[in-house]
Each structure stands twice: as structure tokens, then as C-alpha cells.
Backbone as XML, in Angstrom:
<?xml version="1.0"?>
<chain id="A" units="angstrom">
  <residue number="1" name="GLY">
    <atom name="N" x="175.802" y="112.706" z="76.295"/>
    <atom name="CA" x="175.543" y="113.390" z="77.531"/>
    <atom name="C" x="175.298" y="114.870" z="77.329"/>
  </residue>
  <residue number="2" name="ASP">
    <atom name="N" x="174.949" y="115.519" z="78.375"/>
    <atom name="CA" x="174.645" y="116.945" z="78.370"/>
    <atom name="C" x="175.854" y="117.711" z="78.911"/>
  </residue>
  <residue number="3" name="GLU">
    <atom name="N" x="176.472" y="118.515" z="78.062"/>
    <atom name="CA" x="177.658" y="119.268" z="78.476"/>
    <atom name="C" x="177.355" y="120.320" z="79.529"/>
  </residue>
  <residue number="4" name="ARG">
    <atom name="N" x="176.087" y="120.633" z="79.740"/>
    <atom name="CA" x="175.693" y="121.618" z="80.756"/>
    <atom name="C" x="175.559" y="121.002" z="82.144"/>
  </residue>
  <residue number="5" name="ARG">
    <atom name="N" x="175.539" y="119.695" z="82.238"/>
    <atom name="CA" x="175.291" y="119.026" z="83.528"/>
    <atom name="C" x="176.210" y="119.512" z="84.648"/>
  </residue>
  <residue number="6" name="PRO">
    <atom name="N" x="177.527" y="119.658" z="84.433"/>
    <atom name="CA" x="178.372" y="120.137" z="85.545"/>
    <atom name="C" x="177.962" y="121.521" z="86.064"/>
  </residue>
  <residue number="7" name="LEU">
    <atom name="N" x="177.486" y="122.381" z="85.183"/>
    <atom name="CA" x="177.028" y="123.702" z="85.634"/>
    <atom name="C" x="175.778" y="123.598" z="86.492"/>
  </residue>
  <residue number="8" name="TRP">
    <atom name="N" x="174.835" y="122.752" z="86.082"/>
    <atom name="CA" x="173.604" y="122.586" z="86.856"/>
    <atom name="C" x="173.911" y="121.966" z="88.221"/>
  </residue>
  <residue number="9" name="VAL">
    <atom name="N" x="174.820" y="121.005" z="88.262"/>
    <atom name="CA" x="175.202" y="120.375" z="89.535"/>
    <atom name="C" x="175.903" y="121.396" z="90.426"/>
  </residue>
  <residue number="10" name="ALA">
    <atom name="N" x="176.833" y="122.167" z="89.852"/>
    <atom name="CA" x="177.532" y="123.201" z="90.627"/>
    <atom name="C" x="176.534" y="124.214" z="91.188"/>
  </residue>
  <residue number="11" name="GLN">
    <atom name="N" x="175.539" y="124.592" z="90.393"/>
    <atom name="CA" x="174.526" y="125.540" z="90.865"/>
    <atom name="C" x="173.708" y="124.939" z="92.006"/>
  </residue>
  <residue number="12" name="ALA">
    <atom name="N" x="173.346" y="123.687" z="91.885"/>
    <atom name="CA" x="172.576" y="123.041" z="92.949"/>
    <atom name="C" x="173.360" y="122.996" z="94.258"/>
  </residue>
  <residue number="13" name="VAL">
    <atom name="N" x="174.633" y="122.672" z="94.176"/>
    <atom name="CA" x="175.486" y="122.631" z="95.370"/>
    <atom name="C" x="175.630" y="124.034" z="95.961"/>
  </residue>
  <residue number="14" name="ALA">
    <atom name="N" x="175.908" y="125.029" z="95.112"/>
    <atom name="CA" x="176.060" y="126.401" z="95.587"/>
    <atom name="C" x="174.769" y="126.918" z="96.219"/>
  </residue>
  <residue number="15" name="CYS">
    <atom name="N" x="173.653" y="126.583" z="95.623"/>
    <atom name="CA" x="172.359" y="127.006" z="96.150"/>
    <atom name="C" x="172.108" y="126.413" z="97.536"/>
  </residue>
  <residue number="16" name="PHE">
    <atom name="N" x="172.332" y="125.120" z="97.678"/>
    <atom name="CA" x="172.137" y="124.456" z="98.974"/>
    <atom name="C" x="173.079" y="125.048" z="100.022"/>
  </residue>
  <residue number="17" name="TRP">
    <atom name="N" x="174.314" y="125.224" z="99.636"/>
    <atom name="CA" x="175.323" y="125.787" z="100.536"/>
    <atom name="C" x="174.914" y="127.191" z="100.991"/>
  </residue>
  <residue number="18" name="SER">
    <atom name="N" x="174.505" y="128.019" z="100.031"/>
    <atom name="CA" x="174.145" y="129.394" z="100.330"/>
    <atom name="C" x="172.836" y="129.513" z="101.108"/>
  </residue>
  <residue number="19" name="ASP">
    <atom name="N" x="171.806" y="128.842" z="100.598"/>
    <atom name="CA" x="170.461" y="129.029" z="101.167"/>
    <atom name="C" x="170.196" y="128.190" z="102.410"/>
  </residue>
  <residue number="20" name="TYR">
    <atom name="N" x="170.957" y="127.132" z="102.610"/>
    <atom name="CA" x="170.707" y="126.283" z="103.773"/>
    <atom name="C" x="171.851" y="126.352" z="104.779"/>
  </residue>
  <residue number="21" name="LEU">
    <atom name="N" x="173.052" y="126.006" z="104.343"/>
    <atom name="CA" x="174.173" y="125.946" z="105.280"/>
    <atom name="C" x="174.597" y="127.326" z="105.779"/>
  </residue>
  <residue number="22" name="ASP">
    <atom name="N" x="174.550" y="128.335" z="104.918"/>
    <atom name="CA" x="174.991" y="129.680" z="105.300"/>
    <atom name="C" x="173.837" y="130.675" z="105.393"/>
  </residue>
  <residue number="23" name="SER">
    <atom name="N" x="172.636" y="130.204" z="105.526"/>
    <atom name="CA" x="171.472" y="131.090" z="105.583"/>
    <atom name="C" x="171.558" y="132.023" z="106.789"/>
  </residue>
  <residue number="24" name="GLY">
    <atom name="N" x="171.266" y="133.298" z="106.539"/>
    <atom name="CA" x="171.184" y="134.258" z="107.627"/>
    <atom name="C" x="172.501" y="134.867" z="108.058"/>
  </residue>
  <residue number="25" name="ARG">
    <atom name="N" x="173.592" y="134.548" z="107.373"/>
    <atom name="CA" x="174.878" y="135.142" z="107.721"/>
    <atom name="C" x="175.678" y="135.413" z="106.453"/>
  </residue>
  <residue number="26" name="TRP">
    <atom name="N" x="176.634" y="136.323" z="106.543"/>
    <atom name="CA" x="177.461" y="136.626" z="105.388"/>
    <atom name="C" x="178.405" y="135.467" z="105.131"/>
  </residue>
  <residue number="27" name="ALA">
    <atom name="N" x="178.524" y="135.089" z="103.845"/>
    <atom name="CA" x="179.447" y="134.019" z="103.466"/>
    <atom name="C" x="179.734" y="134.117" z="101.971"/>
  </residue>
  <residue number="28" name="PHE">
    <atom name="N" x="180.885" y="133.607" z="101.554"/>
    <atom name="CA" x="181.245" y="133.598" z="100.139"/>
    <atom name="C" x="180.295" y="132.743" z="99.308"/>
  </residue>
  <residue number="29" name="SER">
    <atom name="N" x="179.615" y="131.805" z="99.950"/>
    <atom name="CA" x="178.686" y="130.941" z="99.212"/>
    <atom name="C" x="177.583" y="131.763" z="98.548"/>
  </residue>
  <residue number="30" name="HIS">
    <atom name="N" x="177.186" y="132.870" z="99.153"/>
    <atom name="CA" x="176.146" y="133.705" z="98.561"/>
    <atom name="C" x="176.635" y="134.331" z="97.249"/>
  </residue>
  <residue number="31" name="LEU">
    <atom name="N" x="177.887" y="134.760" z="97.237"/>
    <atom name="CA" x="178.474" y="135.321" z="96.024"/>
    <atom name="C" x="178.552" y="134.252" z="94.927"/>
  </residue>
  <residue number="32" name="LEU">
    <atom name="N" x="179.015" y="133.068" z="95.275"/>
    <atom name="CA" x="179.103" y="131.980" z="94.306"/>
    <atom name="C" x="177.720" y="131.616" z="93.760"/>
  </residue>
  <residue number="33" name="ASP">
    <atom name="N" x="176.745" y="131.527" z="94.655"/>
    <atom name="CA" x="175.374" y="131.203" z="94.244"/>
    <atom name="C" x="174.846" y="132.254" z="93.273"/>
  </residue>
  <residue number="34" name="LYS">
    <atom name="N" x="175.035" y="133.527" z="93.590"/>
    <atom name="CA" x="174.534" y="134.594" z="92.712"/>
    <atom name="C" x="175.250" y="134.599" z="91.365"/>
  </residue>
  <residue number="35" name="LEU">
    <atom name="N" x="176.547" y="134.353" z="91.379"/>
    <atom name="CA" x="177.296" y="134.315" z="90.135"/>
    <atom name="C" x="176.817" y="133.183" z="89.228"/>
  </residue>
  <residue number="36" name="LEU">
    <atom name="N" x="176.700" y="131.993" z="89.789"/>
    <atom name="CA" x="176.235" y="130.853" z="88.990"/>
    <atom name="C" x="174.778" y="131.017" z="88.572"/>
  </residue>
  <residue number="37" name="ALA">
    <atom name="N" x="173.931" y="131.452" z="89.497"/>
    <atom name="CA" x="172.509" y="131.605" z="89.180"/>
    <atom name="C" x="172.305" y="132.630" z="88.072"/>
  </residue>
  <residue number="38" name="THR">
    <atom name="N" x="172.972" y="133.764" z="88.181"/>
    <atom name="CA" x="172.844" y="134.805" z="87.157"/>
    <atom name="C" x="173.319" y="134.301" z="85.805"/>
  </residue>
  <residue number="39" name="SER">
    <atom name="N" x="174.456" y="133.627" z="85.797"/>
    <atom name="CA" x="174.993" y="133.079" z="84.542"/>
    <atom name="C" x="174.035" y="132.085" z="83.907"/>
  </residue>
  <residue number="40" name="LEU">
    <atom name="N" x="173.482" y="131.198" z="84.715"/>
    <atom name="CA" x="172.571" y="130.190" z="84.170"/>
    <atom name="C" x="171.229" y="130.784" z="83.757"/>
  </residue>
  <residue number="41" name="VAL">
    <atom name="N" x="170.760" y="131.800" z="84.450"/>
    <atom name="CA" x="169.525" y="132.471" z="84.036"/>
    <atom name="C" x="169.737" y="133.143" z="82.683"/>
  </residue>
  <residue number="42" name="LEU">
    <atom name="N" x="170.839" y="133.864" z="82.543"/>
    <atom name="CA" x="171.123" y="134.531" z="81.265"/>
    <atom name="C" x="171.303" y="133.516" z="80.138"/>
  </residue>
  <residue number="43" name="TYR">
    <atom name="N" x="171.980" y="132.416" z="80.426"/>
    <atom name="CA" x="172.150" y="131.356" z="79.432"/>
    <atom name="C" x="170.795" y="130.788" z="79.012"/>
  </residue>
  <residue number="44" name="THR">
    <atom name="N" x="169.941" y="130.499" z="79.994"/>
    <atom name="CA" x="168.637" y="129.906" z="79.704"/>
    <atom name="C" x="167.772" y="130.869" z="78.891"/>
  </residue>
  <residue number="45" name="ILE">
    <atom name="N" x="167.819" y="132.151" z="79.227"/>
    <atom name="CA" x="167.052" y="133.144" z="78.469"/>
    <atom name="C" x="167.552" y="133.211" z="77.029"/>
  </residue>
  <residue number="46" name="ALA">
    <atom name="N" x="168.863" y="133.253" z="76.841"/>
    <atom name="CA" x="169.425" y="133.297" z="75.485"/>
    <atom name="C" x="169.076" y="132.032" z="74.709"/>
  </residue>
  <residue number="47" name="PHE">
    <atom name="N" x="169.171" y="130.889" z="75.364"/>
    <atom name="CA" x="168.842" y="129.604" z="74.746"/>
    <atom name="C" x="167.375" y="129.587" z="74.317"/>
  </residue>
  <residue number="48" name="ALA">
    <atom name="N" x="166.497" y="130.018" z="75.216"/>
    <atom name="CA" x="165.061" y="130.031" z="74.915"/>
    <atom name="C" x="164.731" y="131.027" z="73.809"/>
  </residue>
  <residue number="49" name="ALA">
    <atom name="N" x="165.351" y="132.192" z="73.861"/>
    <atom name="CA" x="165.082" y="133.204" z="72.829"/>
    <atom name="C" x="165.514" y="132.714" z="71.457"/>
  </residue>
  <residue number="50" name="ALA">
    <atom name="N" x="166.646" y="132.053" z="71.396"/>
    <atom name="CA" x="167.151" y="131.556" z="70.112"/>
    <atom name="C" x="166.308" y="130.411" z="69.564"/>
  </residue>
  <residue number="51" name="ARG">
    <atom name="N" x="165.805" y="129.562" z="70.438"/>
    <atom name="CA" x="165.054" y="128.385" z="69.987"/>
    <atom name="C" x="163.551" y="128.576" z="69.936"/>
  </residue>
  <residue number="52" name="ARG">
    <atom name="N" x="163.018" y="129.407" z="70.822"/>
    <atom name="CA" x="161.560" y="129.526" z="70.951"/>
    <atom name="C" x="161.011" y="130.913" z="70.687"/>
  </residue>
  <residue number="53" name="GLY">
    <atom name="N" x="161.826" y="131.939" z="70.841"/>
    <atom name="CA" x="161.364" y="133.297" z="70.592"/>
    <atom name="C" x="161.036" y="134.062" z="71.857"/>
  </residue>
  <residue number="54" name="PRO">
    <atom name="N" x="160.837" y="135.372" z="71.718"/>
    <atom name="CA" x="160.655" y="136.236" z="72.878"/>
    <atom name="C" x="159.363" y="136.000" z="73.662"/>
  </residue>
  <residue number="55" name="LEU">
    <atom name="N" x="158.298" y="135.598" z="73.004"/>
    <atom name="CA" x="157.057" y="135.344" z="73.730"/>
    <atom name="C" x="157.226" y="134.180" z="74.693"/>
  </residue>
  <residue number="56" name="PHE">
    <atom name="N" x="157.894" y="133.135" z="74.251"/>
    <atom name="CA" x="158.176" y="131.980" z="75.108"/>
    <atom name="C" x="158.981" y="132.427" z="76.331"/>
  </residue>
  <residue number="57" name="VAL">
    <atom name="N" x="160.004" y="133.244" z="76.090"/>
    <atom name="CA" x="160.842" y="133.735" z="77.196"/>
    <atom name="C" x="160.006" y="134.547" z="78.171"/>
  </residue>
  <residue number="58" name="ALA">
    <atom name="N" x="159.191" y="135.443" z="77.652"/>
    <atom name="CA" x="158.378" y="136.303" z="78.517"/>
    <atom name="C" x="157.407" y="135.490" z="79.365"/>
  </residue>
  <residue number="59" name="LEU">
    <atom name="N" x="156.779" y="134.509" z="78.766"/>
    <atom name="CA" x="155.802" y="133.701" z="79.507"/>
    <atom name="C" x="156.449" y="132.884" z="80.620"/>
  </residue>
  <residue number="60" name="LEU">
    <atom name="N" x="157.639" y="132.370" z="80.372"/>
    <atom name="CA" x="158.313" y="131.592" z="81.411"/>
    <atom name="C" x="159.035" y="132.480" z="82.419"/>
  </residue>
  <residue number="61" name="ALA">
    <atom name="N" x="159.568" y="133.603" z="81.968"/>
    <atom name="CA" x="160.363" y="134.452" z="82.858"/>
    <atom name="C" x="159.503" y="135.278" z="83.809"/>
  </residue>
  <residue number="62" name="ALA">
    <atom name="N" x="158.311" y="135.664" z="83.387"/>
    <atom name="CA" x="157.482" y="136.562" z="84.206"/>
    <atom name="C" x="157.246" y="136.025" z="85.620"/>
  </residue>
  <residue number="63" name="PRO">
    <atom name="N" x="156.763" y="134.791" z="85.792"/>
    <atom name="CA" x="156.537" y="134.337" z="87.167"/>
    <atom name="C" x="157.831" y="134.179" z="87.964"/>
  </residue>
  <residue number="64" name="THR">
    <atom name="N" x="158.894" y="133.737" z="87.318"/>
    <atom name="CA" x="160.134" y="133.539" z="88.062"/>
    <atom name="C" x="160.676" y="134.868" z="88.585"/>
  </residue>
  <residue number="65" name="PHE">
    <atom name="N" x="160.645" y="135.904" z="87.742"/>
    <atom name="CA" x="161.152" y="137.197" z="88.201"/>
    <atom name="C" x="160.189" y="137.881" z="89.161"/>
  </residue>
  <residue number="66" name="LEU">
    <atom name="N" x="158.914" y="137.611" z="89.050"/>
    <atom name="CA" x="157.952" y="138.119" z="90.030"/>
    <atom name="C" x="158.279" y="137.557" z="91.416"/>
  </residue>
  <residue number="67" name="PHE">
    <atom name="N" x="158.473" y="136.233" z="91.491"/>
    <atom name="CA" x="158.797" y="135.606" z="92.780"/>
    <atom name="C" x="160.139" y="136.108" z="93.314"/>
  </residue>
  <residue number="68" name="TYR">
    <atom name="N" x="161.107" y="136.300" z="92.425"/>
    <atom name="CA" x="162.407" y="136.819" z="92.859"/>
    <atom name="C" x="162.246" y="138.220" z="93.438"/>
  </residue>
  <residue number="69" name="GLY">
    <atom name="N" x="161.512" y="139.072" z="92.750"/>
    <atom name="CA" x="161.286" y="140.431" z="93.237"/>
    <atom name="C" x="160.563" y="140.460" z="94.571"/>
  </residue>
  <residue number="70" name="LEU">
    <atom name="N" x="159.554" y="139.614" z="94.713"/>
    <atom name="CA" x="158.820" y="139.556" z="95.982"/>
    <atom name="C" x="159.702" y="139.034" z="97.112"/>
  </residue>
  <residue number="71" name="SER">
    <atom name="N" x="160.578" y="138.079" z="96.808"/>
    <atom name="CA" x="161.471" y="137.565" z="97.856"/>
    <atom name="C" x="162.485" y="138.630" z="98.271"/>
  </residue>
  <residue number="72" name="THR">
    <atom name="N" x="163.013" y="139.363" z="97.309"/>
    <atom name="CA" x="163.975" y="140.422" z="97.620"/>
    <atom name="C" x="163.320" y="141.515" z="98.465"/>
  </residue>
  <residue number="73" name="ALA">
    <atom name="N" x="162.126" y="141.925" z="98.081"/>
    <atom name="CA" x="161.402" y="142.947" z="98.848"/>
    <atom name="C" x="161.107" y="142.459" z="100.264"/>
  </residue>
  <residue number="74" name="SER">
    <atom name="N" x="160.740" y="141.201" z="100.405"/>
    <atom name="CA" x="160.446" y="140.647" z="101.729"/>
    <atom name="C" x="161.693" y="140.591" z="102.597"/>
  </residue>
  <residue number="75" name="ARG">
    <atom name="N" x="162.836" y="140.229" z="101.990"/>
    <atom name="CA" x="164.093" y="140.188" z="102.743"/>
    <atom name="C" x="164.466" y="141.578" z="103.228"/>
  </residue>
  <residue number="76" name="LYS">
    <atom name="N" x="164.319" y="142.578" z="102.359"/>
    <atom name="CA" x="164.672" y="143.955" z="102.736"/>
    <atom name="C" x="163.774" y="144.490" z="103.851"/>
  </residue>
  <residue number="77" name="ARG">
    <atom name="N" x="162.562" y="143.971" z="103.942"/>
    <atom name="CA" x="161.629" y="144.403" z="104.992"/>
    <atom name="C" x="161.679" y="143.495" z="106.223"/>
  </residue>
  <residue number="78" name="ALA">
    <atom name="N" x="162.636" y="142.558" z="106.225"/>
    <atom name="CA" x="162.816" y="141.619" z="107.344"/>
    <atom name="C" x="161.559" y="140.797" z="107.615"/>
  </residue>
  <residue number="79" name="ARG">
    <atom name="N" x="160.905" y="140.373" z="106.557"/>
    <atom name="CA" x="159.724" y="139.507" z="106.674"/>
    <atom name="C" x="160.151" y="138.105" z="106.253"/>
  </residue>
  <residue number="80" name="PHE">
    <atom name="N" x="160.756" y="137.387" z="107.185"/>
    <atom name="CA" x="161.414" y="136.135" z="106.859"/>
    <atom name="C" x="160.464" y="135.100" z="106.268"/>
  </residue>
  <residue number="81" name="HIS">
    <atom name="N" x="159.283" y="134.944" z="106.821"/>
    <atom name="CA" x="158.361" y="133.914" z="106.313"/>
    <atom name="C" x="157.951" y="134.200" z="104.864"/>
  </residue>
  <residue number="82" name="ARG">
    <atom name="N" x="157.684" y="135.454" z="104.552"/>
    <atom name="CA" x="157.363" y="135.809" z="103.160"/>
    <atom name="C" x="158.581" y="135.617" z="102.261"/>
  </residue>
  <residue number="83" name="TYR">
    <atom name="N" x="159.761" y="135.999" z="102.774"/>
    <atom name="CA" x="160.982" y="135.786" z="102.009"/>
    <atom name="C" x="161.161" y="134.299" z="101.706"/>
  </residue>
  <residue number="84" name="ALA">
    <atom name="N" x="161.021" y="133.466" z="102.713"/>
    <atom name="CA" x="161.211" y="132.016" z="102.515"/>
    <atom name="C" x="160.204" y="131.470" z="101.499"/>
  </residue>
  <residue number="85" name="LEU">
    <atom name="N" x="158.962" y="131.912" z="101.580"/>
    <atom name="CA" x="157.940" y="131.467" z="100.636"/>
    <atom name="C" x="158.290" y="131.879" z="99.212"/>
  </residue>
  <residue number="86" name="PHE">
    <atom name="N" x="158.542" y="133.167" z="99.005"/>
    <atom name="CA" x="158.787" y="133.647" z="97.643"/>
    <atom name="C" x="160.138" y="133.196" z="97.100"/>
  </residue>
  <residue number="87" name="HIS">
    <atom name="N" x="161.120" y="133.049" z="97.969"/>
    <atom name="CA" x="162.410" y="132.548" z="97.513"/>
    <atom name="C" x="162.286" y="131.077" z="97.094"/>
  </residue>
  <residue number="88" name="SER">
    <atom name="N" x="161.509" y="130.316" z="97.836"/>
    <atom name="CA" x="161.259" y="128.917" z="97.455"/>
    <atom name="C" x="160.499" y="128.841" z="96.131"/>
  </residue>
  <residue number="89" name="LEU">
    <atom name="N" x="159.520" y="129.710" z="95.954"/>
    <atom name="CA" x="158.777" y="129.740" z="94.691"/>
    <atom name="C" x="159.674" y="130.178" z="93.540"/>
  </residue>
  <residue number="90" name="TRP">
    <atom name="N" x="160.617" y="131.076" z="93.813"/>
    <atom name="CA" x="161.609" y="131.472" z="92.790"/>
    <atom name="C" x="162.409" y="130.251" z="92.357"/>
  </residue>
  <residue number="91" name="HIS">
    <atom name="N" x="162.891" y="129.477" z="93.333"/>
    <atom name="CA" x="163.674" y="128.288" z="92.993"/>
    <atom name="C" x="162.833" y="127.278" z="92.223"/>
  </residue>
  <residue number="92" name="LEU">
    <atom name="N" x="161.642" y="127.043" z="92.667"/>
    <atom name="CA" x="160.769" y="126.067" z="92.005"/>
    <atom name="C" x="160.438" y="126.511" z="90.581"/>
  </residue>
  <residue number="93" name="SER">
    <atom name="N" x="159.974" y="127.746" z="90.431"/>
    <atom name="CA" x="159.557" y="128.204" z="89.102"/>
    <atom name="C" x="160.734" y="128.356" z="88.149"/>
  </residue>
  <residue number="94" name="SER">
    <atom name="N" x="161.862" y="128.856" z="88.633"/>
    <atom name="CA" x="163.005" y="129.010" z="87.728"/>
    <atom name="C" x="163.592" y="127.662" z="87.341"/>
  </residue>
  <residue number="95" name="GLY">
    <atom name="N" x="163.617" y="126.716" z="88.275"/>
    <atom name="CA" x="164.095" y="125.372" z="87.941"/>
    <atom name="C" x="163.206" y="124.683" z="86.931"/>
  </residue>
  <residue number="96" name="LEU">
    <atom name="N" x="161.904" y="124.799" z="87.122"/>
    <atom name="CA" x="160.961" y="124.203" z="86.164"/>
    <atom name="C" x="161.055" y="124.884" z="84.800"/>
  </residue>
  <residue number="97" name="ALA">
    <atom name="N" x="161.174" y="126.206" z="84.811"/>
    <atom name="CA" x="161.284" y="126.937" z="83.534"/>
    <atom name="C" x="162.565" y="126.557" z="82.808"/>
  </residue>
  <residue number="98" name="ALA">
    <atom name="N" x="163.665" y="126.430" z="83.532"/>
    <atom name="CA" x="164.940" y="126.053" z="82.901"/>
    <atom name="C" x="164.862" y="124.626" z="82.355"/>
  </residue>
  <residue number="99" name="ALA">
    <atom name="N" x="164.335" y="123.714" z="83.147"/>
    <atom name="CA" x="164.219" y="122.324" z="82.689"/>
    <atom name="C" x="163.315" y="122.232" z="81.462"/>
  </residue>
  <residue number="100" name="PHE">
    <atom name="N" x="162.203" y="122.926" z="81.483"/>
    <atom name="CA" x="161.277" y="122.913" z="80.348"/>
    <atom name="C" x="161.934" y="123.506" z="79.103"/>
  </residue>
  <residue number="101" name="THR">
    <atom name="N" x="162.672" y="124.598" z="79.305"/>
    <atom name="CA" x="163.327" y="125.272" z="78.182"/>
    <atom name="C" x="164.397" y="124.405" z="77.547"/>
  </residue>
  <residue number="102" name="VAL">
    <atom name="N" x="165.257" y="123.853" z="78.366"/>
    <atom name="CA" x="166.423" y="123.119" z="77.870"/>
    <atom name="C" x="166.041" y="121.733" z="77.345"/>
  </residue>
  <residue number="103" name="HIS">
    <atom name="N" x="165.012" y="121.113" z="77.915"/>
    <atom name="CA" x="164.701" y="119.737" z="77.570"/>
    <atom name="C" x="163.437" y="119.553" z="76.731"/>
  </residue>
  <residue number="104" name="SER">
    <atom name="N" x="162.859" y="120.629" z="76.232"/>
    <atom name="CA" x="161.653" y="120.457" z="75.409"/>
    <atom name="C" x="161.941" y="120.751" z="73.960"/>
  </residue>
</chain>
């Protein structure tokens, strides 16, 4: 089995809780989501750098961090539809990049 599976499941639960159940209001779920997401992003980057090298990391990380930055900027400007779009693209691209990195 994959010893990382409990972390990925915990992140999925925290993400759903934060982004869906507690969306639009202050809640501890946002802190938990950010803590787990940051930890797993750093882990995935370190894993990819060790196994594939910095070019691989840069190519996969660039779109994910672009979408994250655009979602953050949209949230700060109270542009909810743009935030929802870019935040969804952040989740999609980072999930695909992590899965590709860990399982290829």
C-alpha cells in the first residue's frame, strides 16, 4: 500500500470541508486545509525534485501556482466568479501534478 494515502484522504476531506461546507465564512477548516495543502505541496515538490529534477518541478508547478495566485488576487478584489474559476483550476492542476509526480 501507499503510506501517503491517509494524508491525501485527510487533505481531500479538509478541502471539501473548507471550500464547500465553510465557504464564505471564517472557520478552523480553512486553517486545517491550508496546513495540509502547504505540507503536501512542499512534500510533492521535494519528492519531484529528488526523483525528476528542477525542470520537472518548474514545468508542473508553474501552472498550479499561476492559478493559485490568480485565485488569491480575485478573492482580494471580491470577484467571486473569477475566484471560483481559478481556485477550481488550482485544485485540478495541483491534484493532477501531484498524482503525476507521485505515481509516474
